Every structure is written in structure tokens, then in C-alpha cells.
N, C-alpha and C positions, 0 to 999 in steps of 0.2 A: 277718584271715582266721582262722576258727575252727580249732581243732585237736582231736585226739582226747583231749586232757586239758586241764588249765587252760591259759590263754593263755600263750604263750612268755615274756611279760614278767614273769610271776609267779615268785617264787623256788620252787625245788624243795624241798618239805617232806618228802620220802620218809623221811629219817632223823630228822626232828624230831618227837619225841613230844608236843610242846606245840602243834603246829599243828592247828587244827580244820579238817577237810575237810567241807564241807557235802555232804550226800547229794543234791545237786540239780544237774540238768544240763538244757541246752537244745540241741536240734538247731537249728543256725543255717543259715538258707537265704536266698537272694536272691529266690526266688519260691516260690509255693505248690505248684507242679507236683510232685505225687507225694509230698510230705512227709507228708501225712496218711496216705496208704496205707503209707508206710514205717513210721510209728509203729504203725499197726494190725498190720502184719506182725510187728514186733518183739514187741508185746504178745501176739499169738496164739502166737508161738513160745514165749514164757515160760509162757503158760497151758498149752500142750501139754506142757511139761516138768513140770507139776504145781505151778507157782508161783501164788500168790494175787495178783491184780491188781485194783486199785480205781481210780477216777477217771473221766475223760471223754476220749473221742477224738472227733474231728470226722469225720463221714461226708458226703462231697459227693455230690450226685445225679449220676448218669451223664449226664443230659441237660444238665448245666451250669446248671440252674435254681438260682440262689442261695437262693431261699426254700425249697427242699427240703433244704438242708443241715441236718444234725442233730448234736447232741451226744449221744453214746451212753454211758450209764452202764456201766462195765466190770464191775460186780458184778451189777446187777439186769437189765441189758439195756434199761432204760427209755430212751426217746428224747425229746429236747427240741429243738424248732425253734430254730435259731440266729438266723435272720433273719425279719423280718416284711415283708409286702408293703405298702408305703406308696403304691403307685400309680406310674405311669410319670412323672408330673410332679414327684414329690417329690425334694427335694435333701437331706432329713434323713438322719441315720444310720439304717440299717434293722436294726441289731443289736437283737435282742429282749432288752432288759435284764431283763424279768420272767422270761423263760424261763431266762436265765443264772442268775438268783437261785434259781429252782426247781431247776436242775441242780446248783447248788453243794452240795446235800445229799450228793451222791456223794463230794465231797471231804471233807466233814465226817465222813461215815461211815468214811472211810479212817483217820482219826485214832483212832477207837474200835476198828476192826478190826485195825489194825497189819498190813496186807498186806506182801508182799515188795516190791511196787512200786506207786506211785500215779502216774498220768499225768494231765496237764492239757492239754487240746486245744491251747492256745497261750498265750503271754505276748504280748498284743497291745496295741492302743490303750487299751482300758479298763483293763487291768492297769498299763500305763505311767503312768496317771493315778491309780493307787491303787484302782481299782474292779474290776469283773469278778470274777475268781477270785483276785485278789491276796492277800486276807486268808487265804483257804483254803489257798493254796499255801504261804504262810509258816507256817501252823499245821502242815501236813504236814511240812515241812522241820524245823521246831522240834521235832517229835515224833521226829525221827531216822528217819523213813520215807523211803526213796529216792523222789525225785520227778523225773520226766522230762517235759519240755514242748517246745514248738517256739517259736522266736522268729525273726522276719525281721530282716534287716540294718537295717531302718528303726527297730526298737525295741531294738537291741543295746545302745546306751548306757544306756537306761532299765533294761534287764535287768541290766546290770552294777551299776548303782546299787541296784537292788532286792535283789540277792544280796550286796551289800557287796563286790563284785568277787571273790567266792569261789565262784561257780557254775562248773561245768564247761561248756565250749562244745564241742559235737560237730559233726563233719562230718555231712552227711545221708547216712549209710550204716548198714546193719545191723551191720557189723563194729564201727564206732565205738561203737554203743549196747551191743553185747555186751561189748566191752572195758571200757567204763565200769562197767557193771553187775557184771561179774565182779570188777573191782577193789574195788568197794564190798563185795561179799559176802566177798571174801578178807580185807579189813580187819576186817569184823565178826567173822569166824571167829577172828581172832587176838586180838580184845579180850575 
């Protein structure tokens, strides 16, 4: 079960100055319903407060058409199709790998721009296998830029391996995201 901070089995490092807290978190969910909108609402709130946001959020079509789902660059507003239409008889993966590669520039720009927060639409099947936006996500976190993404329970084990079991797992709530982000900013202000 995800928590608003590191998983309960992890030791508490609050007083340990040698502990390295990664500025990386994932909203953990059992299904996709509303999680993308929740991340977008959080990002919009931070932007309204004057913070600089980079990265990608996923925007689903209101009509439920999967091929209309877009990755939206949070800095430039550019939109990239996430899926391709392979036809009704296809059993192949319809994720548009070329479009994801093109969208990855938004994550690379974040490392150069050093925004207040970088978001990645999700840590999913491609990232669990080392593809998708995995390298870009690692580069953002390695640069010390706070990174927030979404992960389903299906990929939680891979997420934990990806972060070296040091990423924060959040409940799918605005409050959890604000608490995590405020904690990071407070630690940064003290250092």
C-alpha cells in the first residue's frame, strides 16, 4: 500500500544527515481513472503559484478514443500522440515509440532549465524494461530536480528497482503531492 512518504518498511532518515533522499516520487494507483487529471491539477496549481514546471503529462480524450491520447510538453505546450492506430485486427502494442522519443526532448530540456518540478506522464511497461522515458527520468533525478510521475500497481516492483528502493510512493491525492513537494522544498531551503 503506498503512503504519503517512503514506504513504511524503510528506516526513518529524518535525523540522519548522511541519508540521501531522492527527489523522485510516484503517484501509485490501481487503475488509471482520474490519475492523469489529478497530476495535471497539481501541476496547474504549482504553475499558478509561479513555479516553473517542465516535463510531460498525459491527456486523455473525453470520448475515450485511445488514439487521441496525447503527451503534453509542460513548457512548450507541444502535443505528441501516445498511441498509433494499428487497425482493429492488430494485436501489437499500439504505443507510438517514435512519438515518445520525440516527446523525450521535454525531459532533456528540464535538465538544462532546472525547473522547480519535472513531471513524467508515467513509469509504465516501456520504462520497466529500460525504455520509454527511463533514461530521461534518471537524468532529471540525478540532476537533483524534483521528479513526479505515475506508476500502476502492475509496475510497482519495477519502479522500486528503478529508484533503488529510494523513491517516494504517494497516494493518488492532491494533498499527498503537496506534502511531498513542500517537504522537498523545505529540505532544499535548509541546505
